PABAFI-575169 format. One line per 3 residues: their letters; for each residue y, x, z of N, C-alpha, C. Coordinates in steps of 0.1 Angstrom, whole numbers. Layout:
<pts>
A = Y:X:Z:Y:X:Z:Y:X:Z; ... .
</pts>
This chain:
<pts>
MLT = -12:7:0:-2:-2:-1:12:9:0; 22:6:-9:35:16:-8:43:7:-4; 53:19:8:62:15:20:71:20:10 .
TTT = 86:12:10:99:21:6:108:21:25; 109:31:21:120:40:35:135:28:30; 136:25:41:155:16:39:159:23:57 .
MKR = 171:22:52:182:27:61:195:16:65; 201:17:73:213:10:74:227:18:69; 234:13:59:243:20:52:250:11:47 .
QII = 265:16:37:274:7:34:264:4:21; 277:-5:17:265:-6:7:275:-20:-8; 275:-23:-24:282:-32:-26:275:-44:-22 .
TID = 280:-52:-18:282:-66:-20:290:-78:-34; 281:-85:-37:292:-93:-52:282:-112:-46; 296:-115:-47:300:-131:-43:299:-137:-59 .
ETK = 288:-139:-62:284:-148:-74:290:-161:-81; 296:-167:-65:306:-176:-70:318:-175:-73; 325:-161:-72:338:-155:-76:337:-151:-86 .
CTG = 324:-141:-94:322:-133:-102:323:-142:-114; 329:-141:-127:331:-145:-138:323:-137:-148; 318:-125:-146:312:-115:-156:317:-107:-165 .
CGD = 329:-107:-164:339:-99:-172:338:-86:-171; 333:-76:-163:324:-68:-170:334:-58:-161; 348:-58:-156:357:-49:-155:352:-40:-144 .
CIP = 342:-39:-136:336:-30:-124:327:-21:-130; 324:-28:-144:311:-15:-148:317:-2:-151; 333:4:-157:332:15:-162:336:20:-146 .
GCP = 341:10:-139:343:18:-121:330:26:-113; 322:22:-119:307:24:-116:300:38:-125; 305:52:-122:293:59:-135:281:62:-127 .
EGA = 277:58:-113:262:61:-114:252:50:-117; 258:38:-125:250:29:-132:243:16:-122; 248:16:-109:246:12:-101:249:-8:-101 .
LQV = 256:-11:-113:259:-21:-120:259:-24:-132; 252:-42:-133:248:-45:-152:254:-59:-148; 260:-67:-160:262:-76:-158:249:-85:-167 .
IDG = 243:-89:-159:231:-97:-161:234:-113:-163; 226:-123:-170:226:-137:-172:246:-141:-165; 251:-133:-174:266:-136:-170:275:-135:-158 .
KAR = 268:-131:-146:272:-120:-134:267:-104:-135; 281:-98:-128:277:-85:-123:265:-85:-113; 260:-77:-114:239:-77:-106:250:-56:-101 .
LVS = 239:-59:-87:236:-48:-82:223:-43:-81; 220:-38:-92:206:-34:-102:199:-23:-92; 206:-18:-85:197:-4:-77:205:-1:-62 .
DLF = 194:-11:-50:205:3:-40:204:18:-38; 194:21:-43:193:39:-48:211:42:-55; 212:33:-63:223:40:-72:235:41:-65 .
CDG = 237:31:-58:250:27:-46:252:37:-40; 267:42:-40:267:49:-30:278:49:-22; 285:33:-20:292:27:-7:302:27:-9 .
LGA = 308:34:-15:320:43:-19:337:34:-24; 335:20:-30:337:16:-32:347:12:-46; 345:18:-55:354:24:-71:355:16:-77 .
CIG = 342:7:-74:343:-6:-83:355:-19:-79; 353:-19:-66:362:-29:-61:377:-33:-67; 381:-20:-68:394:-20:-73:398:-27:-86 .
HCP = 381:-26:-94:388:-31:-112:384:-48:-108; 378:-53:-97:371:-69:-97:384:-77:-99; 386:-84:-105:398:-90:-106:399:-102:-97 .
TGA = 389:-104:-94:386:-127:-86:381:-117:-73; 380:-106:-69:377:-104:-52:362:-107:-53; 350:-106:-62:337:-110:-56:330:-98:-50 .
MTI = 339:-87:-51:331:-74:-49:335:-72:-32; 326:-65:-18:330:-65:-8:321:-51:-5; 322:-48:4:312:-39:10:312:-40:24 .
ETR = 295:-43:28:289:-46:36:278:-34:44; 278:-34:55:268:-22:62:254:-35:63; 240:-31:58:231:-37:55:216:-23:53 .
EAE = 206:-32:53:193:-23:53:190:-20:33; 192:-6:33:189:-4:19:184:8:16; 182:11:5:169:27:2:183:38:5 .
PYD = 179:49:5:184:60:11:192:63:-3; 208:69:-5:209:71:-15:208:85:-22; 202:86:-32:194:99:-37:206:108:-48 .
EKR = 206:114:-42:221:118:-56:215:134:-69; 203:136:-63:195:141:-75:193:132:-84; 187:121:-78:176:111:-87:186:105:-90 .
VMH = 198:102:-87:210:97:-100:214:103:-109; 216:119:-103:217:127:-113:209:127:-127; 195:126:-123:188:128:-133:183:113:-141 .
ESI = 183:103:-136:181:87:-137:190:83:-147; 205:85:-142:216:79:-150:227:85:-153; 230:92:-144:245:102:-149:242:111:-163 .
VKG = 236:118:-159:235:129:-167:229:125:-183; 221:114:-184:220:110:-192:228:98:-202; 242:97:-192:255:91:-200:261:105:-206 .
GPN = 260:114:-208:266:129:-213:277:132:-204; 286:142:-214:297:149:-200:304:141:-194; 311:127:-204:327:123:-197:317:114:-185 .
VIA = 305:112:-189:296:98:-175:295:111:-160; 290:124:-168:293:137:-155:302:136:-151; 315:137:-158:329:145:-153:336:131:-138 .
AHL = 331:115:-149:340:112:-139:332:107:-122; 316:110:-126:310:111:-113:314:122:-106; 316:132:-108:320:145:-103:335:139:-93 .
SHL = 340:135:-103:355:132:-98:353:122:-89; 349:112:-92:347:104:-80:341:109:-67; 330:118:-65:325:126:-54:340:129:-47 .
IEH = 348:135:-57:355:148:-48:369:140:-44; 371:129:-52:384:119:-48:380:115:-34; 367:111:-33:362:106:-23:359:115:-10 .
NEN = 357:129:-12:355:138:0:345:137:1; 333:135:-8:315:136:-4:310:147:-11; 316:157:3:311:171:-1:298:171:-4 .
VYL = 287:164:6:275:165:6:268:165:-9; 275:154:-11:272:148:-23:273:155:-36; 285:160:-33:289:171:-45:279:183:-48 .
QQA = 281:187:-37:271:202:-38:260:196:-45; 254:189:-38:236:183:-45:242:181:-59; 251:175:-66:249:169:-77:255:185:-87 .
LDY = 263:193:-81:265:211:-88:255:216:-84; 242:214:-76:227:217:-74:220:219:-85; 218:201:-89:213:196:-97:215:202:-114 .
LEE = 228:203:-114:236:205:-130:232:220:-133; 235:231:-122:229:247:-120:214:248:-124; 206:239:-115:194:239:-117:188:235:-127 .
QGI = 194:225:-140:188:220:-152:197:226:-162; 207:238:-159:213:245:-169:223:237:-177; 228:226:-169:239:221:-177:251:224:-170 .
ANP = 262:225:-182:272:231:-179:282:216:-169; 290:223:-162:296:212:-155:312:209:-159; 313:197:-167:322:194:-178:337:196:-169 .
LQD = 338:195:-159:349:193:-152:355:207:-153; 349:222:-150:358:231:-153:359:236:-169; 351:228:-177:355:225:-190:366:219:-196 .
VAR = 369:207:-187:384:204:-187:394:206:-184; 392:212:-173:403:226:-164:405:235:-172; 396:243:-180:402:252:-192:410:245:-202 .
SEN = 404:235:-209:412:231:-218:423:225:-216; 426:220:-202:440:219:-192:447:230:-195; 445:238:-193:451:251:-188:457:257:-200 .
RQS = 450:255:-215:452:258:-226:465:255:-235; 465:242:-231:474:231:-234:484:234:-226; 484:235:-213:497:237:-206:503:252:-211 .
ADS = 494:261:-216:501:270:-217:505:271:-235; 501:262:-243:503:262:-254:517:255:-249; 523:244:-244:534:234:-240:544:245:-242 .
LHA = 539:253:-231:555:262:-230:561:271:-241; 549:268:-252:558:275:-262:558:271:-275; 559:251:-273:562:245:-283:575:239:-284 .
PHH = 578:237:-291:596:232:-294:594:218:-292; 607:215:-283:609:196:-279:599:196:-270; 596:205:-261:582:202:-251:591:193:-235 .
HGA = 600:195:-235:611:193:-221:614:179:-223; 604:174:-211:603:162:-203:590:157:-212; 582:165:-220:567:158:-225:557:164:-216 .
HIG = 552:149:-217:543:151:-208:526:141:-216; 514:146:-219:508:140:-224:492:133:-215; 495:122:-209:486:114:-201:489:122:-186 .
GCP = 485:113:-177:483:113:-163:497:113:-157; 498:121:-145:512:124:-136:512:137:-138; 525:138:-143:526:154:-141:527:165:-128 .
GSK = 529:150:-121:530:159:-103:515:164:-99; 504:156:-106:490:161:-105:486:172:-111; 487:168:-123:483:174:-134:476:194:-132 .
MMD = 464:196:-136:459:207:-136:464:220:-137; 474:228:-136:479:238:-145:476:252:-140; 467:263:-145:469:276:-141:475:286:-147 .
FRD = 486:291:-140:495:300:-145:488:315:-146; 478:316:-143:475:329:-139:474:337:-157; 472:335:-164:475:339:-178:484:335:-188 .
SGN = 491:334:-184:508:328:-188:518:334:-185; 520:348:-182:530:352:-184:537:358:-164; 527:347:-159:536:353:-142:531:366:-140 .
RPH = 538:371:-131:539:384:-132:540:387:-112; 539:398:-108:538:402:-88:557:397:-88; 554:393:-78:569:389:-75:582:401:-75 .
AST = 587:405:-79:597:418:-74:603:419:-67; 602:426:-57:607:428:-43:623:428:-42; 630:425:-35:645:419:-33:647:436:-28 .
ADP = 638:443:-22:645:451:-21:655:462:-29; 651:457:-44:657:467:-58:668:451:-61; 676:457:-60:691:441:-64:693:437:-79 .
AAA = 687:452:-84:686:448:-103:673:441:-105; 666:441:-102:651:435:-100:650:415:-103; 650:415:-116:650:402:-113:638:388:-111 .
PVS = 635:383:-95:628:380:-88:616:372:-96; 606:371:-97:595:366:-108:585:358:-96; 584:345:-100:575:339:-93:557:342:-91 .
ALR = 556:345:-83:544:347:-80:531:335:-79; 541:323:-83:529:312:-82:517:310:-95; 505:310:-93:496:311:-105:489:293:-104 .
QWP = 498:284:-97:491:270:-100:498:261:-102; 490:248:-101:499:237:-102:491:225:-101; 485:218:-89:497:213:-77:493:222:-72 .
IQL = 502:222:-56:499:230:-47:495:225:-34; 503:207:-32:501:201:-21:486:198:-22; 480:201:-6:469:199:-3:459:186:-8 .
HLV = 470:176:-8:466:162:-12:461:163:-26; 471:166:-31:470:168:-50:458:179:-55; 455:187:-48:445:199:-53:435:191:-57 .
SPQ = 425:203:-66:411:194:-66:401:210:-56; 393:210:-48:390:219:-39:379:228:-50; 379:224:-67:372:232:-72:378:241:-85 .
APY = 392:239:-86:402:240:-96:400:257:-98; 396:261:-111:388:272:-114:402:281:-109; 412:276:-101:422:292:-99:414:294:-81 .
FQG = 408:286:-76:402:285:-63:392:295:-62; 385:297:-75:370:301:-73:377:316:-71; 368:316:-56:370:334:-55:380:339:-51 .
SDL = 387:331:-47:405:334:-41:403:339:-29; 414:345:-29:423:345:-14:432:334:-14; 430:325:3:439:313:0:450:318:7 .
LFA = 463:312:0:476:309:9:477:294:18; 473:290:26:475:280:35:487:279:39; 497:273:35:510:277:41:522:263:47 .
ADC = 525:262:57:536:254:56:545:249:50; 549:238:48:560:230:36:572:240:39; 579:241:52:587:252:53:590:265:52 .
AAF = 582:270:52:576:289:57:584:291:38; 582:284:28:588:290:19:604:292:21; 611:285:25:622:280:27:629:290:35 .
AVG = 621:295:45:628:303:56:623:316:54; 618:324:41:618:336:40:622:336:28; 632:348:26:637:347:17:627:355:3 .
DFH = 617:364:6:611:369:-6:597:364:-1; 593:351:1:582:347:7:570:350:-5; 577:349:-21:566:348:-32:559:365:-29 .
GKF = 571:373:-25:567:386:-26:554:392:-13; 560:386:-1:552:386:9:539:381:11; 542:368:6:531:362:10:520:354:-3 .
MSG = 528:356:-14:519:349:-27:509:352:-30; 519:368:-35:511:372:-48:500:379:-46; 492:377:-59:477:373:-60:467:363:-54 .
KSL = 472:354:-49:466:341:-40:472:332:-46; 459:322:-42:458:307:-48:465:298:-33; 470:286:-36:482:284:-26:480:273:-23 .
AIA = 480:265:-12:477:249:-9:488:251:5; 500:240:2:512:233:12:505:222:18; 513:219:34:506:207:43:520:206:54 .
CPK = 521:199:59:532:196:71:520:187:81; 514:195:92:506:187:101:513:178:103; 529:178:106:532:169:119:536:154:111 .
LDS = 542:156:93:547:145:84:535:138:78; 526:147:72:515:145:65:503:135:70; 499:125:64:488:113:69:475:121:64 .
EMD = 467:115:71:452:119:67:445:131:68; 450:138:77:444:153:82:431:152:78; 417:143:85:404:141:80:401:151:63 .
IYV = 414:142:53:411:146:43:413:164:37; 422:167:41:426:180:43:416:191:50; 403:186:59:392:194:64:389:193:58 .
DKL = 384:183:53:372:181:43:372:191:28; 389:189:18:391:195:8:388:211:13; 399:216:24:394:229:30:377:236:29 .
AAM = 374:226:35:354:233:38:351:229:25; 353:218:13:350:221:1:356:236:-8; 367:239:-5:371:254:-11:361:264:-4 .
IDL = 357:263:10:352:275:14:338:276:8; 330:264:7:318:262:5:314:259:-14; 321:255:-22:322:253:-33:331:262:-40 .
SHI = 338:267:-40:348:276:-48:346:292:-41; 342:292:-34:338:305:-24:350:312:-26; 362:308:-14:371:315:-13:370:329:-7 .
NTI = 376:338:-3:377:354:3:382:352:17; 390:346:15:403:347:29:414:333:26; 412:330:40:425:325:42:439:330:51 .
TVA = 449:329:43:459:330:49:469:318:58; 471:320:67:477:304:74:485:309:75; 500:302:67:512:313:75:518:296:78 .
IME = 526:302:95:528:284:101:544:291:107; 555:276:107:568:285:117:566:285:130; 575:291:137:569:293:148:573:279:162 .
VPC = 579:267:153:578:256:160:561:249:167; 559:246:174:551:236:178:537:231:170; 549:219:163:538:214:153:531:218:146 .
CGG = 537:233:141:532:237:128:518:244:128; 513:248:146:501:248:149:489:238:144; 495:228:139:488:218:139:474:228:122 .
LMS = 484:234:116:474:240:105:461:244:106; 467:251:123:455:264:123:442:253:129; 447:244:134:434:234:135:426:230:125 .
IVS = 438:224:118:429:217:102:420:230:100; 418:244:101:413:252:97:399:254:102; 405:251:113:390:256:127:377:245:120 .
EAL = 384:232:121:375:222:120:372:223:105; 379:229:96:372:231:84:361:241:83; 361:253:91:356:261:91:339:257:98 .
QKA = 344:246:111:332:243:115:320:234:104; 329:228:96:319:219:87:315:230:77; 320:237:72:317:247:58:298:252:67 .
SRK = 294:253:55:287:265:59:286:277:57; 294:279:53:302:295:48:314:299:57; 317:313:61:321:315:73:335:330:63 .
VPV = 347:323:66:353:334:59:367:333:67; 370:350:64:383:360:78:392:347:74; 402:347:86:410:338:87:427:351:95 .
KKV = 434:347:89:450:346:92:461:346:94; 464:344:105:475:334:110:490:342:109; 500:339:104:510:344:103:519:336:109 .
VIS = 533:341:122:538:329:123:549:335:124; 559:325:116:572:328:108:587:321:120; 596:333:121:607:323:130:615:314:122 .
LKG = 621:308:125:632:298:121:641:308:109; 647:317:116:652:323:103:647:336:96; 634:333:95:624:336:79:616:348:86 .
EVL = 623:354:98:611:369:102:597:365:107; 585:376:108:573:374:110:574:382:124; 569:370:131:570:372:148:558:378:146 .
SEE = 546:370:140:533:378:144:521:378:129; 512:384:132:507:385:121:490:394:125; 483:384:123:471:385:131:457:380:126 .
WV = 444:385:126:432:381:121:431:372:133; 422:359:126:413:353:140:405:351:141 .
</pts>
């Protein structure tokens, strides 16, 4: 006699009285857990539903909700094998992006492991490389000012490492024109992808928002040769997302070191707490340097912790 293991977990439920069978929810579920059958959206596999609710926002009638009930345990590698990979690179990319956006780092690692085991390319890396080439080309294209092709310009991934940025000239030489040491965009931690190519194997500078305004030569002293993420522990919300993203950078992007640049004000110490929690969640351990900056831009202390 065959038995099926079940467990209590969050999963999609559909109110058939509200469902019109429009199918708007289907593209929001790259896992393939939903199908329109007999004029109604159906959850065809508990196994494939990750319970994150990406489909809910696409339902115009409010027929979809998340409930906690007995269901088959979600199996990421089986979902990759039986559903995602068969859909091709676009479906794989949508699924990986879905996991990244919901900070499902365990499932993400399992999906990446499966791709590596099967010798299948990670399409997100190909997309990033393509966007980087487009961004570099647009810098030299005529009439590019104000133009943007798709997406929000505030979160479009751009890699400046191959587009002419050089180490920042020291302000000790008045004749030297300062050059930005910024290697990427975006930089705000809520907006960055923890698997962006510029984080791979990099030394990360995790800086308080105010730090760059206090230190006159911030680029030369701290940013040169480093990837960057900025945050404000006092004003930003959802610190747990910051923790998860840093943990993903540590484990998935294999960052080498983290330099935490904070101001001397007490609230700024929250950045160190975020890094500490991320290190506890991550499977890898990386060296962390703490730099404390005064309100006048002086380095008060600098130590490995």
